[in-house]
Phi, psi and omega in degrees: 000146178286161181291143180277115179287158179286112182282163177281172182297327181294322181291319178294320181294324179290328177286324180135190183287321186259117175280129185298140176266089186287329188269349182277113182292342180277342182277159180285338178294334180291334182272000178292156181297153184294322181294327177290322178296319179296320178295320180291322177294320176296323178294322181287325188268350179263137178265145181291156177289142179293132183247314187262006179207161178253112179289146181284141180282336182269150176269331182230158174218158183266128175271100186292339180289320182251351180068039183234145175281125185240138179282137179277129179262109178268090180264117181292150178284135178286122182246134177262130180247105180287175181293332179294332180290331179286336178271358178229193179234098185263359177068031180088355179279156179204197181264132180249129177259135181200197182237151182234134178283134178287160180289149181283128178243112181082214182272332183256144176260132178294146186273344182280156179244150178250145180281152180209149175245125175263113183254145176284154177280114187260134177242154175244112184231168180254129180243147180245133177255123179289322183290314181276344180055056184205152178260144180228131175264108186231152173276140183211177176238176179292330179293323178296323178295321177293321179292324177293322176294321177295321180282351179064050175135155181292317181294320178297321180295316181293319184283327182279326187288136178288156181298328180292322182275336181289313177052050182209128178289318180290331176294321178288327175295318177296321178297317179296317179295322178295316180293323177293321179295323177290325178291324177262058187297316188288331186257325188249337185266094179047065183293335182276330182250096184290327181294315178291329178297313179293323181295314182286325179292320177294333179287327184239023184288341178293338180265356186290135176226177181290159182293322180298322180282326183292329181291342182259357184289133175080002178280137175282162185305317181290329176290321178294325180293316178297321178295318179296322178296319178296319179295318180293322177295318178295319178295323179292320178294319180289332180288330179277118180235141176291150182293338179299316179292321180296313180295323179295318178295321179296318179293321178296320178294319179293322179293319180292324180281341180091008180282339187251122177259129183287320183297315180296320180294323179294317179295321178295319179295321179294317179296319179295322180293322179294319179298319180296319179294318180296317180296317180291324181291318179293322180295322180293321178294000000 
């Protein structure tokens, strides 16, 4: 695995209060699957695409006043993402906090500034998923509609967009369900209509992954830990078997192979039973 870079405060805040201890072998995070660890490292090390500002293409600029080459500082705008944005698909947009200059009254302009919040215009529309064959009423913005048109479909937008740029819990749930549906193609993806099944699978087969990996996509660290605990408990329960079942399987195998004779076993059991009775009878006397 590659080294974990130091993430920014926004990345840690999006993951939660506890940053996973990937390198500690005693922690439960160390026992998580490797593909899930790689996805989390990729999530931490990738920066989101700029939405509310245009980054400069040049690294330096000339300060004509002093005649010195000066480095351009590309400082991203701090965006606030409320809980409503996680329940919808806002396309990376959020609430921006800033200051507003007051209007000029008379000859003099007041020197104080007033605070202001710039909110995106939110729409509530219905989207259709071809893979899941279901309609969803979700809140979105105009930018999400443009991104869906660029991706040529709702399913393509959800599957192509990175988790950092999606910024939506329901979007990651839909992505996980789509990948699971593609992994279970024969049973869950239009099982009655084989022609439509092949058509839709060929359209989205580039995103298909294994079922084991698809079930972990989009899970947050605490959700992945609870899932891992359940899997370990089930494996522990299945590993413990009563001796009754083990002895029954052994006797069935011996009977099928011909190693075990029923008559001899009955005679041995009768002789052992007689010895036990004689010993107990003599002891009582």
